[in-house]
C-alpha positions as CSV (number, residue, x, y, z in Angstrom):
1,M,0.0,-0.2,-0.4
2,L,2.7,2.2,0.7
3,A,4.6,1.6,-2.2
4,A,1.7,2.0,-4.1
5,T,1.0,5.2,-2.5
6,L,4.7,6.7,-3.3
7,M,4.5,5.7,-6.9
8,S,1.4,8.1,-7.4
9,L,4.0,10.9,-6.6
10,S,6.2,10.4,-8.9
11,A,3.4,11.5,-11.9
12,C,5.7,14.6,-12.7
13,V,9.1,15.1,-12.9
14,F,10.9,18.6,-13.3
15,A,14.0,19.2,-14.7
16,A,16.4,20.8,-11.9
17,G,18.4,24.2,-12.4
18,P,19.6,26.4,-9.9
19,P,17.7,28.4,-6.6
20,V,15.0,31.2,-7.7
21,A,14.4,33.3,-5.1
22,H,10.5,33.7,-4.1
23,Q,9.9,31.3,-7.2
24,T,6.0,29.8,-6.7
25,G,4.6,26.3,-7.5
26,A,6.7,23.2,-7.7
27,Y,9.8,23.0,-9.0
28,D,13.1,21.0,-8.7
29,T,16.6,22.4,-7.5
30,T,19.9,21.5,-6.2
31,L,21.0,23.0,-3.1
32,V,24.1,25.2,-2.9
33,H,25.3,25.4,0.3
34,R,26.1,22.8,2.8
35,S,24.2,23.0,6.3
36,P,26.9,24.1,9.0
37,D,24.8,21.4,11.3
38,S,25.1,19.1,8.7
39,A,29.2,18.9,8.6
40,A,29.9,15.5,9.2
41,D,32.2,15.8,12.6
42,K,28.6,17.3,14.1
43,L,26.4,14.7,12.4
44,V,29.0,12.1,14.0
45,F,28.7,13.7,17.6
46,R,25.4,14.5,17.9
47,Y,24.5,10.9,17.0
48,G,26.7,9.1,18.0
49,L,27.8,7.4,14.7
50,P,30.9,5.4,13.9
51,Q,34.2,7.8,14.0
52,D,35.2,6.8,10.4
53,W,31.8,7.5,8.5
54,P,32.8,11.1,7.2
55,Q,34.9,9.3,4.9
56,T,32.6,6.5,4.0
57,H,29.1,7.8,3.8
58,D,29.9,11.6,3.1
59,Y,27.6,13.2,0.2
60,D,28.3,15.7,-2.5
61,L,25.8,18.2,-1.8
62,S,25.9,19.2,-6.0
63,Q,24.7,15.8,-7.2
64,E,21.2,15.8,-5.2
65,T,17.7,17.6,-6.1
66,V,15.1,19.0,-4.0
67,R,11.9,19.6,-4.4
68,F,10.2,23.2,-3.5
69,H,6.4,24.1,-3.7
70,A,5.6,27.1,-2.9
71,P,1.9,28.4,-2.6
72,D,0.7,30.8,-4.6
73,N,-0.4,32.9,-2.0
74,Y,3.1,33.2,-1.1
75,D,4.4,37.0,-1.6
76,P,7.7,38.1,-0.9
77,A,6.9,41.1,0.5
78,G,4.5,40.2,3.1
79,E,4.0,38.5,6.0
80,P,6.4,35.3,6.1
81,M,5.6,31.7,5.6
82,G,6.5,28.8,7.5
83,L,8.5,25.8,6.0
84,L,7.6,22.0,6.5
85,V,11.1,20.0,5.5
86,W,9.5,16.6,4.6
87,A,11.5,13.4,5.0
88,S,10.3,10.8,2.6
89,P,11.0,6.9,3.2
90,S,10.9,6.6,-0.9
91,N,13.7,8.7,-3.7
92,N,10.4,10.9,-4.0
93,G,10.4,14.6,-2.4
94,A,7.4,15.7,-3.8
95,V,4.1,16.6,-1.8
96,P,1.1,14.5,-2.3
97,R,-1.3,15.7,-4.4
98,D,-3.7,16.0,-1.8
99,Y,-1.5,18.2,0.7
100,A,-1.1,21.0,-1.9
101,Q,-4.0,23.0,-0.7
102,V,-3.7,22.5,2.6
103,L,-0.4,24.0,2.8
104,A,-1.3,26.8,1.2
105,Q,-4.3,27.1,3.9
106,H,-1.8,26.8,6.5
107,R,0.7,29.1,5.0
108,L,3.8,26.5,4.5
109,I,6.7,26.3,2.0
110,W,7.4,22.5,1.3
111,V,10.7,21.1,0.8
112,G,11.8,17.5,0.2
113,V,15.0,15.8,-0.7
114,H,15.1,13.1,-3.5
115,R,16.9,10.0,-3.6
116,N,16.8,10.2,0.4
117,G,14.8,7.7,1.4
118,N,15.2,4.2,3.2
119,R,17.9,2.8,1.6
120,R,20.3,6.0,2.0
121,Q,23.0,6.4,5.0
122,L,21.2,7.6,8.2
123,M,24.1,10.3,8.0
124,Q,22.8,11.0,4.5
125,R,19.8,11.6,5.1
126,L,19.7,13.6,8.3
127,G,22.5,16.1,6.8
128,L,20.5,16.3,3.3
129,T,17.2,17.3,5.3
130,L,19.0,19.9,7.4
131,D,20.5,21.0,4.5
132,A,17.2,21.6,2.8
133,A,16.4,23.3,6.0
134,F,19.1,25.8,6.0
135,N,18.6,26.5,2.1
136,A,15.2,27.6,2.0
137,P,15.5,30.7,4.5
138,L,18.0,31.8,1.5
139,Y,15.6,32.2,-1.0
140,Y,12.1,32.7,0.8
141,N,10.7,34.7,3.3
142,I,10.3,32.6,6.0
143,D,9.1,32.5,9.6
144,P,11.7,31.2,12.0
145,E,9.1,30.2,14.4
146,R,6.9,28.0,12.3
147,V,10.0,25.6,10.8
148,Y,8.5,22.0,11.0
149,V,10.1,18.8,10.1
150,A,7.8,16.1,9.1
151,G,8.2,12.6,7.3
152,L,6.7,9.1,6.4
153,S,7.5,5.8,7.7
154,G,11.4,5.6,7.5
155,G,11.0,9.4,7.1
156,G,8.9,10.1,9.8
157,R,12.0,8.1,12.0
158,I,14.2,11.0,10.5
159,S,11.7,13.7,11.5
160,S,11.7,12.5,14.8
161,R,15.3,12.5,15.5
162,L,16.1,15.8,14.0
163,G,12.9,17.1,15.8
164,V,14.3,16.6,19.1
165,N,18.4,17.1,18.4
166,H,17.7,20.2,16.7
167,A,15.2,21.7,18.6
168,E,17.2,25.0,18.1
169,L,16.0,24.5,14.2
170,F,13.1,22.9,13.8
171,R,9.8,24.2,16.1
172,G,8.3,21.2,16.0
173,A,7.7,17.8,14.6
174,L,5.6,15.6,12.5
175,P,6.3,11.7,12.6
176,I,3.9,9.7,10.8
177,I,3.5,5.9,11.0
178,G,6.9,5.7,12.1
179,C,8.7,7.4,15.2
180,D,11.8,7.0,17.3
181,F,12.9,7.9,20.8
182,Y,16.0,8.7,22.5
183,R,15.5,6.0,25.4
184,P,15.1,2.2,25.4
185,V,11.4,1.6,25.5
186,E,9.8,-2.0,26.1
187,A,7.5,-3.4,23.4
188,P,4.5,-3.8,25.3
189,S,3.0,-6.7,23.2
190,R,7.0,-8.5,23.9
191,P,8.1,-7.7,27.6
192,G,11.5,-8.0,27.6
193,S,12.3,-6.7,24.3
194,F,12.9,-3.1,24.0
195,W,13.4,-1.1,20.5
196,R,16.4,0.2,20.3
197,P,16.6,4.6,21.0
198,F,18.9,6.8,18.8
199,H,21.9,9.0,20.3
200,G,21.1,12.3,22.3
201,P,19.7,14.7,22.7
202,T,22.1,17.2,24.4
203,K,20.7,18.6,27.1
204,R,20.4,22.3,25.5
205,A,18.1,20.3,22.5
206,L,16.4,18.4,25.1
207,R,15.0,21.6,27.0
208,N,13.9,23.0,23.6
209,A,12.2,20.2,22.1
210,R,10.1,19.5,25.4
211,R,8.4,22.9,24.7
212,Q,7.5,22.3,21.0
213,P,5.1,20.3,19.6
214,L,5.2,17.1,18.6
215,V,2.5,15.4,16.5
216,I,2.3,11.4,16.2
217,V,0.5,10.3,13.4
218,T,-0.3,6.3,12.9
219,G,-3.5,4.3,11.9
220,T,-4.7,1.6,13.6
221,Q,-3.8,-1.1,11.0
222,D,-0.6,0.3,10.9
223,G,2.4,-2.1,11.6
224,N,4.2,0.9,13.4
225,R,1.2,1.9,15.5
226,E,2.4,-0.4,19.0
227,Q,5.7,1.4,18.4
228,C,3.9,4.9,17.8
229,Q,1.8,4.7,20.6
230,A,4.4,3.6,22.8
231,Y,6.6,6.1,22.1
232,A,4.0,8.9,22.3
233,K,3.6,7.7,26.0
234,A,7.6,7.8,26.6
235,Y,7.5,11.7,25.2
236,E,5.2,12.9,27.6
237,K,6.5,10.6,30.5
238,A,10.0,12.4,29.9
239,G,8.5,15.9,30.1
240,F,7.4,16.9,26.3
241,D,4.5,19.3,27.3
242,A,2.9,19.6,23.6
243,V,3.0,15.5,22.1
244,T,-0.4,14.5,20.4
245,Y,-0.8,11.1,19.2
246,I,-3.4,10.4,16.4
247,E,-4.4,7.6,15.6
248,V,-6.8,7.3,12.1
249,P,-9.7,4.7,12.1
250,G,-9.1,1.6,9.6
251,M,-5.7,3.4,8.4
252,A,-3.0,1.5,7.1
253,H,0.7,1.8,6.8
254,T,0.6,4.9,4.3
255,L,-0.2,8.5,4.1
256,P,-3.0,9.8,6.3
257,P,-5.9,11.7,4.6
258,A,-5.8,15.4,3.9
259,Q,-8.3,16.3,6.5
260,V,-5.3,14.0,9.3
261,F,-2.7,15.7,7.7
262,D,-4.4,19.7,8.4
263,D,-5.1,19.0,11.5
264,A,-2.0,18.0,12.7
265,L,-0.7,21.0,10.7
266,A,-2.6,23.2,13.3
267,L,-1.0,21.3,16.2
268,L,1.9,22.3,14.9
269,D,1.3,25.8,15.5
270,Q,-0.1,25.2,19.0
271,R,2.5,25.7,21.9
272,P,2.5,25.5,25.2
273,E,2.1,29.4,26.9
274,P,5.7,31.1,27.7
275,T,6.6,30.9,31.3
276,P,8.0,34.3,33.1
277,A,11.4,33.0,32.8
278,E,11.1,32.4,29.4
279,L,9.2,35.8,28.9
280,K,12.0,37.3,30.3
281,R,14.6,35.6,28.7
282,R,13.0,36.9,25.1
283,A,12.9,40.1,26.3
284,I,16.7,40.3,26.5
285,G,17.6,38.2,23.4
286,Q,15.3,40.6,21.8
287,K,17.4,43.5,23.5
288,H,20.6,41.8,22.3
289,L,19.2,41.0,18.9
290,D,18.0,44.6,18.1
291,A,21.5,45.7,19.3
292,A,23.0,43.6,16.9
293,L,21.3,44.5,14.2
294,A,22.1,48.1,14.9
295,Q,25.7,47.3,14.4
296,H,25.1,45.2,11.7
297,A,23.8,48.3,9.7
298,Q,27.2,50.3,10.9
299,D,29.9,47.3,10.2
300,P,28.7,44.3,8.5
301,A,31.5,42.1,9.5
302,A,31.0,43.1,13.4
303,G,27.3,42.8,13.3
304,L,27.5,39.5,11.6
305,K,29.4,38.1,14.7
306,A,27.4,39.6,16.9
307,L,24.2,38.4,14.9
308,R,25.9,34.5,15.6
309,R,27.0,35.4,19.4
310,V,22.7,36.2,19.7
311,A,21.8,33.2,17.5
312,L,23.9,30.4,19.8
313,R,23.3,32.4,23.3
314,Y,19.8,32.7,23.1
315,D,18.6,29.7,20.4
316,D,15.9,29.2,22.5
317,T,13.9,32.3,21.9
318,P,12.8,34.4,18.8
319,A,15.5,36.8,19.0
320,G,18.0,33.9,18.6
321,R,15.7,32.4,16.1
322,Q,15.9,35.2,14.0
323,A,19.3,36.2,14.6
324,R,20.4,32.6,12.8
325,F,18.4,33.3,9.9
326,T,19.6,36.8,9.5
327,A,23.2,35.8,10.0
328,D,22.9,33.3,7.4
329,R,21.3,35.6,4.8
330,A,24.3,38.3,5.3
331,A,26.6,35.6,5.0
332,F,25.5,34.0,2.1
333,A,25.0,37.5,0.2
334,V,21.3,36.4,-0.3
335,D,18.7,39.1,-0.9
336,T,15.5,38.2,0.8
337,P,12.8,40.4,2.7
338,T,12.4,40.5,6.4
339,G,8.7,41.2,6.2
340,P,7.1,44.0,7.7
């Protein structure tokens, strides 16, 4: 069923070309810049990968293509749109036909990497998804508070790992019919048998991830249902404040209906109310961001360093995330409007 569904996504093939800022519609392109987070040594550290993986499983970004889908209602000079980074279990990163209108309604731009399915090495899948997330804000007016990662089946497992280990970038995760957890969890139907966890996260990433939405979707007939359900409970027990478990009646190991996708996206925009301590930290971060922007206007080189410091020090605040986007645009000389 899943294979048939994924094959149906390949009806249209687009010729890849260089990225075009603010282009709407669906098109393929090659990415230009590797994300700093996709560097082999950083992936090895964050995910506990073997030390020789950089030599055996790295990749050439110029040989990869992605599918962008920007809704027709995207306006580069208007309100920034959100970004949904898709991890596919197959070689096709395109938007499922029934989901395009849902993305437009939620004001989300889609980016999915081709040839990044379950047969690729873990390091490559993680890295390429991070590369897609990094490049999109260089060419589109993206709201850093609405950058999400989602995936299907094996791609769902990728999205859950990225949503936790890179919570400073992704503001929520939507794993569908596939999910992972960072500690061993016992299978309810097989006492004494534990599912294998993923490595990480760091204390800093975990702090951020616990305050962000995690929407886990499965079906009553899905072979991964038991694991998805157990992991949803495990995340809640681990202190994640915004976990939602959706079980679709009659759904097997396949894409959920558009209405379920719609409901899941709405949940990604719902976050816990900030605590007084968080509000205070946000205000301090904003003060430092304003100072860095003023410095950048007078001295771009020094201002860029100041923006990087804000992005690193306040990565759990809107100011820190905006500083990261602004610094990346400045560093890579891509002219994108910042919105009103």
